[in-house]
N, C-alpha and C positions, 0 to 999 in steps of 0.2 A: 383488502389493503387498508392501511390506516395512515394516510399521509399526515393527519393531524391527530396527535395523541390527546391533547387537551386544549380547549378553546374557551376564552372568556370574551366579554365585550371589548376588552382592552388589549389582549395579546393572545397568541396561540403558540403552543409548543409543537413543533413539527417533528415527526419521527426521525427524519433523516438527520437533522442537526442534533437531536437528542441522542441518537446512537453514536454519532461522532464524538460528542462530549463524553458519553459513558466510556467509550473506547479509550479516549485520552486519559480519563481519570483512573481507569483500571490499570493502564500501562504505567501511569505515574506512581500509583500505589506500589505496584510490584517492583518497579525500578528503585523506588525509595527504600524498600525493605531489603533488596538484594545489593544495593550499592556498597555497603561496608565490606562485603566479601570480596569485592573487586578493588577495594582500596580507595573508594570515592566518597567524598562528603555528600551525604544525602541531600543537603540543602542545595548543593551545586547541581545535583542530578535533577531536582525539581526545576531549577532554573533552565537547564537545557531542554527539558520536556516542554516547558512553556514556549520556549523559542522555536523548537521543532514543530509544536502544534500550530503555531501561527504561520511559520514559514511553509509548513506542509500544506495547509489549507490554501494559502495564497498561491503557492506554486501549482497546486493541483487545479485551482480555478483558472489561473492564467493559461496553462497549457491547454485546458479544455476549450477556453475561448479562442485560442489561436487555431486549434484544430477544427473549430466550428465557426470560423470568422464569417463565412458566407451568411450565417444566420444572425450573429450578434452585431454585424456591421449595420444591420437595419433595425436592430432592437436593442439600443443602448441601455435602456432601463433594465433589461433582463441580465445584464452583466453582473449586477450587484445582488441578484436574487439566487439563493441556493435552495429554494423551496422545492424545485423540481430536480434536485441533484446537480450534476454538472461538474464533477471533479475527476481529474486524471491522476491515478496513483503515480505514474512516472513523473509527473510534474511535482508531486509531493516529494519524491525521492531526490530530484534534481535540486530544488531549492532547499530542501531539508539538509542535504549534504553540504551545500554552501553555507547554511546557517551553522551547522555543526563545526565546519572548518574554521569559520571566523570566531566562534565561541571558544573552541579549543585553543586557538592562538592567544585569545584574550586571557584565558585562564591558565595558559602555559601547560596544557595537558596534551598528551599524544592523541592526535585526531583519529588515527587508525584504531587505537585501543579503545577510545571512547565509543566509536561507531561499532566496534565488535561487541561491546557491552549492550548497546542500544538496539542493534539490528533486529534480533528476533521479535522484538516488541512492535516493530513496524507491521509484522504479519498479524499479530494479535489485534492491533488497532484496526487494521484493514478488515478483519473478520467482523467486528462490530459495525463498521461502515457499510458492509454489504448487507447486513441485517437491516440497516436503515434504508438501503435501496429497496429491499424486498417490501418493507412496510410502506414505503413511499410509492412503490409501483414503477420505479424507473429502472433503467439498465435491464430491461426485460428480455426474456428468452424467445425462442422461435415457437411458433404454433406447433402443437403436438397433441396426440390422443392418448398419451400414457396416463395411467390412472391417478398419478400424483400431480398432474398438470393443474395450474392455477391461473386465473385471469390476472392481467396487469392493468389495473384501472387507469394507469397513466396514459394508456393508448386506447384500449378497447376491453371487451369482456371475453375475448377468445381464450381458450385454454392454452397455456404456454409453459415451457420449461421454467421452473423456478431457479433460473441460473444464478440468481443472487445467492440462494442458499447453497447451491453447488460450490460456488466460490468461497462462501463463508466457511463451510465445513472443510473444504480442501485446504484453505489457507490456515485454518486452525490446526490441522494435522501437520502442516509444514512448520508451524510455530514450534510444536513439540520436537519435530525432526531437527530444526535449527538449534534448539537447546541441547539435543543429544550430540549434534555435530561439534559442539564447543570443544570436546576432548580431542577433536581431530583438526584443530586450527593450526596449520603448519606455518603461518606467518601472520603478522599484524594486518588486519584488513580482510582476513579470510572470511569471517562471519558476515560482514557487509556484502561482499561479493556473492557468497553462497545464498544469502537471503534474496538478493535481487535476481539471481539465476533461478532459484526455485520458484519465485513468483512469476518470472517470465514463462517458464514451462507450464505452470498451472494456468496462467492467463491464455496461453496458446490453446490449451485443451478446452477450457470452459467457453471460449469464443465459438466453438463448433455448435454450441447450444444457444448462443445469444443472437438476437436479431441484429443484423448489421449488413452493411454493403460490402461486397467483395471488391478488392482492388487489384489482386494479382493471384492467379491460379486458384480461384475460389477461396482465397484467404482474405480476411479483413485487414485493415491497416494495423489494428492492435495485434493481430496474429503475426504479421510480418515483422513488426517491431519487436515483439516478445520473443520470437524465434531467433532473430538476430542477436538480441541481448543475451538470451539464454546460452546460445552456442558460443558466442564470443567470451562470455564470462567462464563457461566451462573450460574452454581452451586456456584461459588465463589461470584458472585454479590448478589445472593439470600442470601447466608450466611452472607455477609457483611451488607446487609440491615437489617437482623434480629438482628445482633449484635449491630447495630447502634441505635436500638430502646431503649427507657428508660429501664434501667436494664440490657441492653446488655453490652458486654465487651467494646465496643467502646464508649458507652454513658458516658459522663462526664469525659472521660479520658483526660489527658493533655500530 
């Protein structure tokens, strides 16, 4: 593992933060290039990417702290340290959606159409973030004897599932799937909901290989939440598709 990529007597570049930054920059570049096709000013898209980057990291950190308050309540200095990871993607989604909503109203743009444009790139950014987790050694997997097992220096040197890479590869595939699903967007907001649903089901699956404490029926808290999110949004998408058909509530509405 390489938690520190480069270190000098004055500062250090940590792999986790570096990969988060790379992910945001790659997404910003791609969104900037593609924004004219969607009728958006590229400069405005860079503006919302910056807002979402800041809101996402803040929301992800806040939710992680809330979920692990028993630790942080006695370690206040650790609240402001990201060297060991400590971000929750659902927190990034929640505060990111709030930031996008306020920005869309300020710029007088359709919130749902803006989020449909941005949504797949949440997955791409997440893929880079999980590589950062792998390099950092956090968010480690369960112990295993499979030949591709790797140690997680963050905790010990026991061979473990490289679950961070499972998640990174899986979410990268979902990114391309989300781009493909653009042609099947039956209503505004479809892409955002589809992306959250796909992530929920992926997270539910990868958690089987990740070290964590079971809270219900041998499922971790992340699995319970992800399953509820995935199933709920799947039902919403099916309902939205039915209502978008001729004669449905959405059909012909203005």
